[in-house]
gemmi code that builds the backbone of each chain (N, CA, C; Angstrom):
import gemmi

chains = {
    "A": [
        ("UNK", (-13.125, 54.643, -27.435), (-13.136, 56.158, -27.916), (-11.613, 56.807, -27.825)),
        ("UNK", (-11.533, 57.711, -28.504), (-10.388, 58.524, -28.687), (-10.413, 59.736, -27.728)),
        ("UNK", (-9.636, 59.694, -26.719), (-9.716, 60.928, -25.634), (-8.366, 61.825, -25.839)),
        ("UNK", (-8.616, 63.141, -25.390), (-7.534, 64.056, -25.137), (-7.744, 64.569, -23.774)),
        ("UNK", (-6.694, 64.815, -22.959), (-6.891, 65.340, -21.689), (-6.159, 66.664, -21.564)),
        ("UNK", (-6.735, 67.672, -21.037), (-6.287, 69.019, -20.783), (-6.080, 69.231, -19.269)),
        ("UNK", (-4.850, 69.597, -18.882), (-4.745, 69.528, -17.305), (-4.145, 71.132, -17.057)),
        ("UNK", (-4.896, 71.781, -16.314), (-4.695, 73.203, -16.032), (-4.391, 73.505, -14.698)),
        ("UNK", (-4.362, 72.584, -13.744), (-4.118, 72.815, -12.449), (-2.796, 72.202, -11.897)),
        ("UNK", (-2.070, 72.946, -11.098), (-0.755, 72.498, -10.494), (-0.921, 71.402, -9.477)),
        ("UNK", (-0.034, 70.455, -9.379), (-0.194, 69.431, -8.353), (-0.230, 69.777, -7.047)),
        ("UNK", (0.484, 70.817, -6.576), (0.493, 71.361, -5.344), (-0.661, 72.137, -4.766)),
        ("UNK", (-1.417, 72.649, -5.593), (-2.403, 73.653, -5.376), (-3.752, 73.336, -5.917)),
        ("UNK", (-3.881, 72.115, -6.512), (-5.120, 71.813, -7.173), (-5.304, 70.217, -7.289)),
        ("UNK", (-6.497, 69.748, -7.409), (-6.774, 68.340, -7.438), (-6.597, 67.968, -8.966)),
        ("UNK", (-6.444, 68.873, -9.866), (-6.641, 68.488, -11.156), (-5.698, 67.480, -11.799)),
        ("UNK", (-4.433, 67.525, -11.406), (-3.351, 66.649, -11.964), (-3.755, 65.198, -11.433)),
        ("UNK", (-4.107, 65.271, -10.218), (-4.282, 63.666, -9.741), (-5.607, 63.086, -10.214)),
        ("UNK", (-6.632, 63.870, -10.267), (-7.808, 63.484, -10.870), (-7.765, 63.029, -12.257)),
        ("UNK", (-6.927, 63.813, -12.992), (-6.741, 63.552, -14.411), (-5.840, 62.173, -14.539)),
        ("UNK", (-4.998, 61.886, -13.668), (-4.231, 60.708, -13.647), (-4.961, 59.562, -13.537)),
        ("UNK", (-5.946, 59.557, -12.477), (-6.988, 58.440, -12.106), (-7.898, 58.358, -13.387)),
        ("UNK", (-8.304, 59.296, -14.150), (-9.145, 59.403, -15.191), (-8.375, 58.553, -16.318)),
        ("UNK", (-7.178, 59.038, -16.517), (-6.358, 58.438, -17.589), (-6.144, 56.960, -17.411)),
        ("UNK", (-5.892, 56.558, -16.133), (-5.719, 55.163, -15.926), (-7.014, 54.307, -16.282)),
        ("UNK", (-8.210, 54.973, -15.768), (-9.411, 54.232, -15.972), (-9.646, 54.233, -17.491)),
        ("UNK", (-9.332, 55.212, -18.264), (-9.506, 55.061, -19.796), (-8.733, 54.003, -20.352)),
        ("UNK", (-7.467, 53.779, -19.995), (-6.727, 52.762, -20.499), (-7.238, 51.388, -20.072)),
        ("UNK", (-7.675, 51.318, -18.706), (-8.280, 50.086, -18.254), (-9.514, 49.533, -19.027)),
        ("UNK", (-10.232, 50.603, -19.527), (-11.557, 50.356, -20.186), (-11.266, 50.099, -21.746)),
        ("UNK", (-9.997, 50.242, -22.183), (-9.661, 49.908, -23.648), (-9.887, 51.179, -24.672)),
        ("UNK", (-9.893, 52.371, -23.921), (-10.020, 53.572, -24.702), (-8.573, 54.004, -24.981)),
        ("UNK", (-8.461, 54.882, -25.918), (-6.992, 55.452, -26.304), (-6.928, 56.856, -25.916)),
        ("UNK", (-5.680, 57.198, -25.552), (-5.496, 58.742, -25.255), (-4.640, 59.189, -26.331)),
        ("UNK", (-5.272, 60.093, -27.110), (-4.677, 60.796, -28.297), (-3.453, 61.661, -27.899)),
        ("UNK", (-3.795, 62.401, -26.846), (-2.856, 63.354, -26.261), (-3.246, 63.840, -24.889)),
        ("UNK", (-2.092, 64.207, -24.148), (-2.189, 64.980, -22.894), (-1.607, 66.382, -23.214)),
        ("UNK", (-2.346, 67.335, -22.668), (-1.765, 68.758, -22.899), (-1.846, 69.372, -21.503)),
        ("UNK", (-0.643, 69.764, -21.071), (-0.557, 70.512, -19.831), (-0.249, 71.991, -20.016)),
        ("UNK", (-1.309, 72.673, -19.360), (-1.318, 74.148, -19.794), (-1.453, 74.984, -18.442)),
        ("UNK", (-1.402, 76.227, -18.532), (-1.519, 77.075, -17.297), (-0.795, 76.477, -16.112)),
        ("UNK", (-1.182, 76.547, -14.950), (-0.502, 75.920, -13.869), (-0.130, 74.436, -13.922)),
        ("UNK", (-0.923, 73.704, -14.832), (-0.607, 72.376, -15.072), (0.779, 72.001, -15.429)),
        ("UNK", (1.443, 72.990, -15.968), (2.835, 72.757, -16.483), (3.759, 72.278, -15.395)),
        ("UNK", (3.488, 72.731, -14.181), (4.263, 72.182, -12.911), (4.166, 70.852, -12.671)),
        ("UNK", (3.370, 70.043, -13.367), (3.245, 68.627, -13.175), (4.489, 67.900, -14.000)),
        ("UNK", (5.110, 68.816, -14.914), (6.283, 68.163, -15.861), (7.615, 68.571, -15.199)),
        ("UNK", (7.569, 69.020, -13.945), (9.072, 69.156, -13.491), (9.646, 67.951, -12.935)),
        ("UNK", (10.805, 67.752, -13.152), (11.503, 66.637, -12.574), (12.033, 67.020, -11.231)),
        ("UNK", (12.045, 68.200, -10.676), (12.625, 68.429, -9.379), (11.676, 68.341, -8.460)),
        ("UNK", (10.434, 68.029, -8.524), (9.688, 67.928, -7.289), (10.086, 66.748, -6.425)),
        ("UNK", (10.288, 67.114, -5.143), (10.816, 66.021, -4.229), (9.972, 66.027, -2.971)),
        ("UNK", (8.762, 65.614, -3.039), (7.978, 65.538, -1.759), (8.570, 64.574, -0.829)),
        ("UNK", (8.099, 64.655, 0.607), (8.515, 63.649, 1.388), (8.262, 62.251, 0.972)),
        ("UNK", (9.174, 61.237, 1.476), (8.951, 59.856, 0.805), (7.704, 59.106, 1.105)),
        ("UNK", (7.030, 59.562, 2.179), (5.569, 58.867, 2.539), (4.548, 59.710, 1.806)),
        ("UNK", (4.819, 60.624, 0.982), (3.846, 61.387, 0.193), (4.033, 60.986, -1.273)),
        ("UNK", (2.732, 61.110, -2.030), (2.867, 60.807, -3.378), (3.521, 61.790, -4.181)),
        ("UNK", (4.449, 61.376, -5.290), (5.193, 62.274, -6.062), (4.304, 62.307, -7.411)),
        ("UNK", (3.508, 63.196, -7.553), (2.557, 63.290, -8.719), (3.340, 63.313, -10.113)),
        ("UNK", (4.285, 64.383, -10.134), (5.030, 64.507, -11.346), (5.697, 63.134, -11.729)),
        ("UNK", (6.337, 62.390, -10.800), (6.973, 61.093, -11.149), (5.915, 60.137, -11.513)),
        ("UNK", (4.758, 59.956, -10.719), (3.816, 59.026, -11.283), (3.298, 59.363, -12.584)),
        ("UNK", (3.061, 60.650, -13.043), (2.650, 60.928, -14.445), (3.721, 60.531, -15.401)),
        ("UNK", (5.049, 60.748, -14.950), (5.996, 60.400, -16.067), (6.075, 58.895, -16.171)),
        ("UNK", (5.782, 58.151, -15.108), (5.935, 56.675, -15.206), (4.820, 56.123, -16.051)),
        ("UNK", (3.629, 56.769, -15.823), (2.319, 56.405, -16.613), (2.548, 56.637, -17.953)),
        ("UNK", (3.060, 57.839, -18.369), (3.039, 58.345, -19.720), (4.250, 57.411, -20.479)),
        ("UNK", (5.268, 57.037, -19.802), (6.385, 56.178, -20.354), (5.839, 54.739, -20.601)),
        ("UNK", (5.155, 54.241, -19.609), (4.627, 52.845, -19.581), (3.692, 52.764, -20.956)),
        ("UNK", (2.756, 53.876, -21.099), (1.822, 53.665, -22.287), (2.188, 54.447, -23.507)),
        ("UNK", (3.506, 54.875, -23.499), (3.953, 55.631, -24.678), (2.938, 56.659, -25.177)),
        ("UNK", (2.551, 57.463, -24.247), (1.532, 58.576, -24.510), (2.257, 59.734, -25.110)),
        ("UNK", (1.502, 60.496, -25.951), (1.972, 61.949, -26.285), (1.618, 62.884, -25.338)),
        ("UNK", (2.626, 63.352, -24.732), (2.381, 64.350, -23.685), (3.100, 65.666, -23.903)),
        ("UNK", (2.155, 66.704, -24.135), (2.716, 67.929, -24.606), (2.416, 68.916, -23.548)),
        ("UNK", (3.435, 69.748, -23.193), (3.503, 70.841, -22.113), (3.570, 72.205, -22.999)),
        ("UNK", (2.659, 73.087, -22.776), (2.718, 74.320, -23.627), (4.009, 75.040, -23.142)),
        ("UNK", (4.662, 75.431, -24.391), (5.942, 75.976, -24.128), (6.028, 77.374, -23.590)),
        ("UNK", (4.920, 78.159, -23.903), (4.845, 79.585, -23.346), (4.412, 79.616, -21.875)),
        ("UNK", (3.485, 78.759, -21.509), (3.101, 78.611, -20.144), (4.201, 78.092, -19.384)),
        ("UNK", (5.006, 77.244, -19.844), (6.055, 76.442, -19.197), (7.287, 77.425, -18.907)),
        ("UNK", (7.586, 78.223, -19.896), (8.797, 79.097, -19.788), (8.313, 80.169, -18.875)),
        ("UNK", (7.139, 80.629, -18.781), (6.743, 81.602, -17.752), (6.794, 81.221, -16.404)),
        ("UNK", (6.787, 79.944, -16.147), (6.666, 79.423, -14.718), (7.984, 78.493, -14.487)),
        ("UNK", (8.922, 78.596, -15.202), (10.190, 78.046, -14.951), (10.213, 76.527, -15.192)),
        ("UNK", (9.562, 76.095, -16.092), (9.636, 74.689, -16.499), (10.229, 74.579, -17.905)),
        ("UNK", (11.570, 74.065, -18.013), (12.253, 74.239, -19.213), (13.004, 73.121, -19.561)),
        ("UNK", (13.106, 72.892, -20.912), (13.863, 71.749, -21.372), (15.318, 72.408, -21.730)),
        ("UNK", (16.331, 71.298, -22.166), (17.613, 71.677, -22.264), (17.843, 72.733, -23.506)),
        ("UNK", (17.214, 72.619, -24.399), (17.427, 73.482, -25.582), (16.927, 74.848, -25.354)),
        ("UNK", (15.712, 74.981, -24.516), (15.347, 76.371, -24.134), (16.306, 76.912, -23.034)),
        ("UNK", (16.748, 76.205, -22.168), (17.861, 76.560, -21.120), (18.786, 77.118, -21.831)),
        ("UNK", (19.329, 76.557, -22.938), (20.477, 77.061, -23.865), (20.139, 78.359, -24.376)),
        ("UNK", (18.800, 78.366, -24.964), (18.452, 79.555, -25.781), (18.314, 80.793, -24.901)),
        ("UNK", (17.680, 80.471, -23.578), (17.705, 81.757, -22.574), (18.614, 81.893, -21.631)),
        ("UNK", (19.758, 81.035, -21.822), (20.990, 81.135, -20.953), (20.505, 80.877, -19.520)),
        ("UNK", (19.900, 79.754, -19.295), (19.381, 79.560, -17.941), (20.422, 78.400, -17.448)),
        ("UNK", (20.682, 78.411, -16.009), (21.649, 77.441, -15.522), (21.253, 76.001, -15.438)),
        ("UNK", (20.074, 75.678, -15.627), (19.436, 74.432, -15.416), (18.252, 74.094, -16.191)),
        ("UNK", (17.875, 72.905, -16.406), (16.620, 72.563, -17.034), (15.980, 71.305, -16.110)),
        ("UNK", (14.567, 71.431, -16.247), (13.884, 70.379, -15.447), (12.783, 69.842, -16.130)),
        ("UNK", (12.497, 69.816, -17.264), (11.378, 69.131, -18.021), (11.482, 67.616, -17.853)),
        ("UNK", (10.567, 66.985, -17.340), (10.725, 65.402, -17.215), (10.677, 64.902, -18.621)),
        ("UNK", (11.446, 63.725, -18.783), (11.619, 63.278, -20.103), (10.403, 62.858, -20.916)),
        ("UNK", (9.553, 62.197, -20.465), (8.432, 61.840, -21.524), (7.578, 62.962, -21.910)),
        ("UNK", (7.660, 64.175, -21.351), (6.913, 65.277, -21.864), (7.768, 65.894, -22.834)),
        ("UNK", (7.073, 66.728, -23.746), (7.530, 67.650, -24.782), (7.087, 69.012, -24.669)),
        ("UNK", (7.899, 69.992, -25.019), (7.443, 71.325, -24.912), (6.912, 71.575, -26.450)),
        ("UNK", (5.742, 72.044, -26.483), (5.289, 72.589, -27.920), (4.145, 73.644, -27.726)),
        ("UNK", (3.620, 74.031, -28.818), (2.808, 75.167, -28.869), (1.285, 74.758, -28.586)),
        ("UNK", (0.553, 75.798, -28.340), (-0.820, 75.798, -28.160), (-1.647, 75.072, -29.279)),
        ("UNK", (-1.164, 75.198, -30.401), (-1.951, 74.518, -31.589), (-2.011, 73.026, -31.221)),
        ("UNK", (-1.193, 72.522, -30.427), (-1.446, 71.079, -30.051), (-2.588, 70.847, -29.170)),
        ("UNK", (-3.073, 71.810, -28.525), (-4.264, 71.738, -27.805), (-5.424, 71.816, -28.716)),
        ("UNK", (-5.380, 72.810, -29.629), (-6.474, 73.107, -30.587), (-6.669, 71.593, -31.354)),
        ("UNK", (-5.476, 71.246, -31.842), (-5.520, 70.018, -32.631), (-5.972, 68.793, -32.014)),
        ("UNK", (-5.701, 68.684, -30.663), (-6.279, 67.584, -29.880), (-7.848, 67.733, -29.740)),
        ("UNK", (-8.368, 68.892, -29.713), (-9.747, 69.092, -29.543), (-10.456, 68.758, -30.752)),
        ("UNK", (-9.757, 68.810, -32.033), (-10.313, 68.518, -33.304), (-10.185, 67.002, -33.556)),
        ("UNK", (-9.074, 66.479, -33.092), (-8.827, 65.020, -33.469), (-9.446, 64.009, -32.439)),
        ("UNK", (-9.701, 64.318, -31.280), (-10.089, 63.346, -30.333), (-11.624, 63.278, -30.229)),
        ("UNK", (-12.324, 62.262, -30.024), (-13.618, 62.187, -29.877), (-14.133, 62.938, -28.607)),
        ("UNK", (-13.473, 63.089, -27.560), (-13.625, 63.748, -26.355), (-12.499, 64.508, -25.860)),
        ("UNK", (-12.585, 65.751, -25.541), (-11.450, 66.456, -24.916), (-11.898, 66.777, -23.456)),
        ("UNK", (-11.151, 66.289, -22.410), (-11.730, 66.416, -21.088), (-10.638, 67.377, -20.297)),
        ("UNK", (-11.209, 68.470, -19.660), (-10.476, 69.415, -19.017), (-10.464, 69.248, -17.551)),
        ("UNK", (-9.267, 69.253, -16.902), (-9.186, 69.133, -15.409), (-8.545, 70.525, -14.974)),
        ("UNK", (-9.388, 71.203, -14.111), (-8.988, 72.325, -13.481), (-9.064, 73.511, -14.371)),
        ("UNK", (-9.736, 74.654, -13.898), (-9.694, 75.701, -14.801), (-9.590, 77.126, -13.907)),
    ],
    "B": [
        ("UNK", (-12.778, 71.033, -43.630), (-13.070, 71.057, -42.174), (-13.137, 72.567, -41.759)),
        ("UNK", (-14.373, 72.853, -41.335), (-14.570, 74.284, -40.794), (-15.192, 74.203, -39.431)),
        ("UNK", (-14.572, 73.837, -38.407), (-15.167, 73.691, -37.154), (-15.240, 75.027, -36.631)),
        ("UNK", (-16.380, 75.022, -35.643), (-16.510, 76.213, -34.857), (-16.022, 76.016, -33.271)),
        ("UNK", (-15.229, 76.959, -32.752), (-14.517, 76.695, -31.524), (-15.173, 77.850, -30.650)),
        ("UNK", (-15.614, 77.621, -29.440), (-15.963, 78.498, -28.427), (-14.977, 78.482, -27.175)),
        ("UNK", (-14.179, 79.486, -26.989), (-13.381, 79.569, -25.843), (-13.944, 80.399, -24.737)),
        ("UNK", (-14.218, 79.677, -23.763), (-14.944, 80.247, -22.502), (-13.847, 80.757, -21.408)),
        ("UNK", (-13.893, 82.014, -21.135), (-12.867, 82.537, -20.264), (-13.570, 82.982, -19.010)),
        ("UNK", (-13.171, 82.360, -17.935), (-13.958, 82.643, -16.580), (-13.236, 83.233, -15.399)),
        ("UNK", (-12.037, 83.803, -15.719), (-11.278, 84.346, -14.677), (-11.014, 85.781, -14.793)),
        ("UNK", (-10.970, 86.445, -13.757), (-10.721, 87.928, -13.850), (-9.414, 88.312, -14.410)),
        ("UNK", (-9.209, 89.509, -15.055), (-8.176, 89.743, -15.992), (-6.725, 89.594, -15.437)),
        ("UNK", (-6.571, 89.944, -14.051), (-5.192, 89.784, -13.419), (-5.085, 88.845, -12.257)),
        ("UNK", (-6.024, 87.789, -12.451), (-6.049, 86.677, -11.507), (-4.954, 85.574, -12.251)),
        ("UNK", (-3.664, 85.776, -11.750), (-2.622, 84.930, -12.411), (-2.547, 85.175, -13.810)),
        ("UNK", (-2.379, 84.118, -14.636), (-2.294, 84.335, -16.044), (-3.431, 83.801, -16.892)),
        ("UNK", (-4.338, 83.227, -16.074), (-5.529, 82.476, -16.614), (-6.263, 83.153, -17.866)),
        ("UNK", (-6.498, 84.491, -17.612), (-7.268, 85.171, -18.685), (-6.404, 85.300, -19.855)),
        ("UNK", (-5.193, 85.733, -19.660), (-4.269, 85.880, -20.873), (-4.073, 84.591, -21.674)),
        ("UNK", (-4.052, 83.555, -20.928), (-3.727, 82.273, -21.633), (-4.959, 81.695, -22.179)),
        ("UNK", (-6.231, 82.095, -21.805), (-7.363, 81.769, -22.410), (-7.486, 82.510, -23.873)),
        ("UNK", (-7.037, 83.816, -23.755), (-7.044, 84.611, -25.102), (-6.109, 83.941, -26.005)),
        ("UNK", (-4.744, 83.596, -25.453), (-3.808, 82.913, -26.278), (-4.429, 81.743, -27.073)),
        ("UNK", (-5.238, 80.939, -26.389), (-5.720, 79.724, -26.965), (-6.722, 80.229, -28.098)),
        ("UNK", (-7.515, 81.291, -27.746), (-8.313, 81.904, -28.925), (-7.722, 82.218, -30.071)),
        ("UNK", (-6.518, 82.878, -29.894), (-5.886, 83.511, -31.044), (-5.231, 82.395, -31.817)),
        ("UNK", (-4.757, 81.247, -31.244), (-4.189, 80.108, -31.974), (-5.168, 79.312, -32.750)),
        ("UNK", (-6.435, 79.340, -32.053), (-7.519, 78.691, -32.648), (-8.004, 79.514, -33.982)),
        ("UNK", (-8.041, 80.675, -33.879), (-8.339, 81.485, -35.034), (-7.341, 81.318, -36.082)),
        ("UNK", (-6.022, 81.376, -35.678), (-5.003, 81.227, -36.685), (-5.007, 79.834, -37.435)),
        ("UNK", (-5.780, 78.921, -36.903), (-5.984, 77.716, -37.683), (-7.179, 77.613, -38.551)),
        ("UNK", (-7.608, 79.018, -38.805), (-8.892, 79.206, -39.609), (-10.064, 78.484, -39.077)),
        ("UNK", (-10.167, 78.389, -37.868), (-11.526, 77.823, -37.182), (-12.323, 79.170, -36.742)),
        ("UNK", (-13.607, 78.993, -37.007), (-14.371, 80.110, -36.575), (-14.407, 80.025, -35.051)),
        ("UNK", (-13.832, 81.069, -34.461), (-13.648, 81.046, -33.036), (-14.352, 82.324, -32.463)),
        ("UNK", (-15.096, 81.982, -31.327), (-15.781, 82.871, -30.541), (-15.067, 82.852, -29.122)),
        ("UNK", (-15.048, 83.967, -28.598), (-14.702, 84.202, -27.189), (-15.897, 84.475, -26.268)),
        ("UNK", (-16.102, 83.747, -25.155), (-17.285, 84.065, -24.349), (-16.853, 84.230, -22.992)),
        ("UNK", (-17.143, 85.558, -22.544), (-16.739, 85.829, -21.153), (-17.785, 85.564, -20.037)),
        ("UNK", (-17.663, 84.722, -19.155), (-18.631, 84.499, -18.091), (-18.047, 84.230, -16.739)),
        ("UNK", (-18.742, 84.296, -15.695), (-18.158, 84.375, -14.374), (-17.242, 85.616, -14.206)),
        ("UNK", (-16.360, 85.395, -13.399), (-15.368, 86.531, -13.223), (-14.634, 86.862, -14.553)),
        ("UNK", (-14.800, 86.221, -15.566), (-14.228, 86.576, -16.954), (-14.827, 88.046, -17.361)),
        ("UNK", (-16.057, 88.273, -17.012), (-16.631, 89.531, -17.511), (-15.856, 90.820, -16.888)),
        ("UNK", (-15.149, 90.577, -15.871), (-14.229, 91.691, -15.340), (-13.253, 92.235, -16.420)),
        ("UNK", (-13.045, 91.297, -17.377), (-11.882, 91.599, -18.361), (-12.355, 92.795, -19.243)),
        ("UNK", (-13.603, 93.000, -19.376), (-14.280, 94.049, -20.273), (-14.398, 95.417, -19.655)),
        ("UNK", (-14.065, 95.527, -18.353), (-14.331, 96.731, -17.714), (-13.502, 97.783, -18.275)),
        ("UNK", (-14.179, 98.935, -18.313), (-13.402, 100.210, -18.970), (-12.339, 100.610, -17.811)),
        ("UNK", (-11.573, 101.462, -18.324), (-10.499, 102.252, -17.313), (-9.685, 101.228, -16.610)),
        ("UNK", (-9.209, 100.175, -17.232), (-8.200, 99.379, -16.480), (-6.942, 99.966, -16.621)),
        ("UNK", (-6.140, 100.117, -15.532), (-4.825, 100.672, -15.597), (-3.886, 99.801, -14.725)),
        ("UNK", (-3.661, 98.480, -15.274), (-2.732, 97.569, -14.708), (-1.284, 97.843, -14.757)),
        ("UNK", (-0.911, 98.895, -15.240), (0.583, 99.164, -15.509), (1.366, 99.116, -14.105)),
        ("UNK", (0.463, 99.541, -13.070), (1.262, 99.579, -11.767), (1.642, 98.270, -11.146)),
        ("UNK", (0.860, 97.300, -11.728), (0.971, 95.931, -11.169), (2.423, 95.279, -11.310)),
        ("UNK", (3.103, 95.411, -12.340), (2.816, 95.796, -13.680), (2.321, 94.751, -14.403)),
        ("UNK", (1.205, 94.881, -15.155), (0.702, 93.882, -16.098), (0.379, 94.627, -17.351)),
        ("UNK", (0.294, 93.805, -18.536), (-0.134, 94.405, -19.661), (-1.713, 94.586, -19.626)),
        ("UNK", (-2.307, 95.604, -20.279), (-3.726, 95.756, -20.232), (-4.418, 94.770, -21.065)),
        ("UNK", (-5.166, 93.899, -20.477), (-5.832, 92.800, -21.255), (-6.990, 93.248, -22.165)),
        ("UNK", (-7.661, 94.460, -21.674), (-8.746, 94.866, -22.467), (-8.358, 95.456, -23.928)),
        ("UNK", (-6.990, 95.843, -23.943), (-6.461, 96.394, -25.165), (-6.294, 95.096, -25.984)),
        ("UNK", (-5.941, 93.926, -25.595), (-5.861, 92.683, -26.515), (-7.357, 92.388, -26.942)),
        ("UNK", (-8.243, 92.410, -26.019), (-9.718, 92.101, -26.364), (-10.224, 92.920, -27.541)),
        ("UNK", (-9.728, 94.076, -27.483), (-10.251, 95.083, -28.691), (-9.653, 94.786, -29.848)),
        ("UNK", (-8.396, 94.124, -29.883), (-7.537, 93.702, -30.870), (-8.096, 92.347, -31.581)),
        ("UNK", (-8.960, 91.680, -30.945), (-9.283, 90.393, -31.400), (-9.824, 90.379, -32.965)),
        ("UNK", (-10.584, 91.337, -33.407), (-10.858, 91.314, -34.798), (-9.880, 91.307, -35.721)),
        ("UNK", (-8.713, 91.937, -35.308), (-7.536, 91.848, -36.309), (-6.969, 90.557, -36.460)),
        ("UNK", (-7.348, 89.600, -35.622), (-6.952, 88.152, -35.598), (-8.051, 87.276, -36.128)),
        ("UNK", (-9.143, 87.930, -36.625), (-10.166, 86.966, -37.153), (-11.207, 86.494, -36.172)),
        ("UNK", (-11.272, 87.131, -35.034), (-12.200, 86.799, -33.889), (-13.216, 88.011, -33.949)),
        ("UNK", (-14.314, 87.843, -34.542), (-15.168, 89.036, -34.719), (-15.790, 89.635, -33.544)),
        ("UNK", (-16.207, 88.808, -32.663), (-16.978, 89.520, -31.462), (-16.523, 88.549, -30.088)),
        ("UNK", (-16.634, 89.420, -29.142), (-16.562, 88.818, -27.862), (-17.925, 88.637, -27.267)),
        ("UNK", (-18.441, 87.604, -26.668), (-19.641, 87.425, -26.224), (-19.603, 87.459, -24.738)),
        ("UNK", (-20.757, 88.077, -24.091), (-20.739, 88.371, -22.620), (-22.050, 87.805, -22.199)),
        ("UNK", (-21.851, 87.101, -21.015), (-23.082, 86.326, -20.373), (-23.593, 87.483, -19.384)),
        ("UNK", (-25.034, 87.724, -19.836), (-25.741, 88.623, -19.082), (-25.857, 88.391, -17.709)),
        ("UNK", (-26.165, 87.238, -17.263), (-26.308, 86.841, -15.711), (-25.095, 86.940, -14.936)),
        ("UNK", (-23.876, 86.741, -15.638), (-22.672, 87.120, -15.030), (-22.454, 88.513, -14.571)),
        ("UNK", (-22.985, 89.383, -15.559), (-22.987, 90.835, -15.312), (-23.716, 91.135, -14.023)),
        ("UNK", (-25.098, 90.668, -14.179), (-26.007, 90.931, -13.219), (-25.560, 90.558, -11.832)),
        ("UNK", (-24.985, 89.323, -11.686), (-24.536, 88.660, -10.506), (-23.482, 89.725, -9.785)),
        ("UNK", (-22.689, 90.463, -10.627), (-21.767, 91.322, -10.166), (-21.963, 92.693, -10.202)),
        ("UNK", (-23.246, 93.002, -10.433), (-23.792, 94.326, -10.510), (-22.854, 95.316, -11.451)),
        ("UNK", (-22.509, 94.658, -12.553), (-21.858, 95.491, -13.604), (-22.855, 95.961, -14.599)),
        ("UNK", (-22.838, 97.218, -14.830), (-23.868, 97.741, -16.020), (-23.154, 97.867, -17.385)),
        ("UNK", (-23.855, 97.916, -18.365), (-23.221, 97.848, -19.660), (-22.341, 99.106, -19.843)),
        ("UNK", (-22.645, 100.261, -19.220), (-21.953, 101.534, -19.588), (-20.519, 101.440, -18.794)),
        ("UNK", (-20.416, 100.303, -18.093), (-18.998, 100.229, -17.314), (-18.064, 99.369, -18.413)),
        ("UNK", (-18.627, 98.875, -19.436), (-17.766, 98.070, -20.259), (-17.222, 98.688, -21.471)),
        ("UNK", (-16.047, 98.308, -22.031), (-15.579, 98.891, -23.125), (-16.316, 98.288, -24.329)),
        ("UNK", (-16.284, 98.813, -25.507), (-17.144, 98.534, -26.699), (-16.761, 97.381, -27.372)),
        ("UNK", (-17.631, 96.852, -28.224), (-17.239, 95.689, -29.257), (-17.487, 94.494, -28.663)),
        ("UNK", (-18.549, 94.251, -27.874), (-18.922, 92.986, -27.383), (-20.424, 92.789, -27.843)),
        ("UNK", (-20.866, 91.459, -27.753), (-22.149, 91.199, -27.953), (-22.748, 90.492, -26.662)),
        ("UNK", (-23.842, 91.056, -26.222), (-24.426, 90.502, -24.872), (-25.354, 89.254, -25.451)),
        ("UNK", (-25.086, 88.239, -24.573), (-25.988, 87.077, -24.600), (-27.074, 87.288, -23.557)),
        ("UNK", (-28.373, 87.509, -23.939), (-29.452, 87.834, -23.114), (-29.764, 86.611, -22.266)),
        ("UNK", (-30.616, 86.834, -21.256), (-31.010, 85.739, -20.295), (-31.478, 84.441, -21.033)),
        ("UNK", (-30.975, 83.449, -20.689), (-31.388, 82.092, -21.437), (-30.657, 81.947, -22.743)),
        ("UNK", (-29.726, 82.836, -23.099), (-29.080, 82.591, -24.397), (-27.763, 81.868, -24.252)),
        ("UNK", (-27.456, 81.697, -23.012), (-26.092, 80.975, -22.864), (-26.094, 79.459, -23.322)),
        ("UNK", (-26.872, 78.761, -23.049), (-26.964, 77.221, -23.464), (-26.902, 77.189, -25.052)),
        ("UNK", (-27.922, 77.779, -25.607), (-27.986, 77.684, -27.080), (-26.648, 78.233, -27.770)),
        ("UNK", (-26.204, 79.158, -27.221), (-24.880, 79.740, -27.831), (-23.823, 78.751, -27.714)),
        ("UNK", (-23.629, 78.214, -26.527), (-22.529, 77.078, -26.373), (-22.678, 76.045, -27.266)),
        ("UNK", (-24.049, 75.608, -27.345), (-24.305, 74.296, -28.160), (-24.152, 74.558, -29.689)),
        ("UNK", (-24.081, 75.710, -30.180), (-23.998, 75.894, -31.631), (-22.625, 75.756, -31.970)),
        ("UNK", (-21.659, 75.624, -31.234), (-20.346, 75.451, -31.418), (-19.812, 73.835, -31.461)),
        ("UNK", (-18.973, 73.468, -32.467), (-18.525, 72.099, -32.503), (-17.685, 71.758, -31.155)),
        ("UNK", (-16.679, 72.714, -30.874), (-15.747, 72.366, -29.785), (-15.937, 73.485, -28.685)),
        ("UNK", (-15.639, 73.224, -27.560), (-15.766, 74.210, -26.438), (-14.498, 73.931, -25.581)),
        ("UNK", (-13.593, 75.068, -25.431), (-12.579, 74.979, -24.395), (-12.982, 75.849, -23.277)),
        ("UNK", (-12.815, 75.254, -22.191), (-13.211, 76.018, -20.961), (-11.895, 76.384, -20.187)),
        ("UNK", (-11.805, 77.726, -19.962), (-10.590, 78.310, -19.053), (-11.137, 78.911, -17.873)),
    ],
}
model = gemmi.Model(1)
for chain_id, residues in chains.items():
    chain = gemmi.Chain(chain_id)
    for i, (resn, *xyz) in enumerate(residues, 1):
        res = gemmi.Residue()
        res.name, res.seqid = resn, gemmi.SeqId(i, " ")
        for name, pos in zip(("N", "CA", "C"), xyz):
            atom = gemmi.Atom()
            atom.name, atom.element = name, gemmi.Element(name[0])
            atom.pos, atom.b_iso = gemmi.Position(*pos), 0.0
            res.add_atom(atom)
        chain.add_residue(res)
    model.add_chain(chain)
structure = gemmi.Structure()
structure.add_model(model)
structure.setup_entities()
C-alpha cells in the first residue's frame, strides 16, 4: 500500500517524530511504499541539522535524515511553518538575510499543497501528533 | 476528481500556532478546488468565541479569519455540540456563520468526507 506520513510534533517535546520513524521503518520492512513525509507545525524541528543531543542519547533528526537518505524518500517540510520556527535552507536564508541555515539535506522546503496532495495520492495518510 | 476534505481543528485559538496552521491547511485545500469543510471540536471550539481581543498578546484575531472563510470557498464552519457542552459554552457566546452538529452527528459528518486531516 502507498502511505503518506504527516508529523506535527517536535522531537524534544513530543513522541510523534519517534513513533513516526518506527512506523515508517515497519512500513518499509513490510514491503509498503512511502509516497511522502510531510513535516508540519512543530514537526519541522525534526529537520534541523543543528540538534546536538548528548552522545549517549538518540539524535532523532539525524536518524530521520539517515533513514530518508537510505530509502530515497520524498520528505517535505512546510516552508511557512519552518520559517516561523527558525528552520531555514540556504536560499531562504539569503532571501531573509539570515546569518545561517540549518535544514538537513534530504528534506526540502515546500508548501502546504504537498500535504493536501499527499492526502489525495496516498492510500493512507497517517498523522503523528496533533 | 472532486474529493471532499474535512479539516478537524482541535486546538484553542492562541495555543501556539496550531489553530492558525490548521486553517492554513483548509485554505490550501480549498484553493485546490476540493470541497473543504472545517470542523471545530475539542478546544477548537474556543476559536469561535465572541469578543476575542488577542491584540495585546500580540496575535492576529483568528475569529476574523474564520469569518472570511467563505471568501476562499469554504462555505461553513462546523461545530461539535458535545465539545461546546463539555466546556459550558452556549451558542450566544459564539460569533455567527457556523453550523452546529447535533448530538450523534459527528461520526456521520466525518464519514461523509473522502479525506480527513486532523490538527
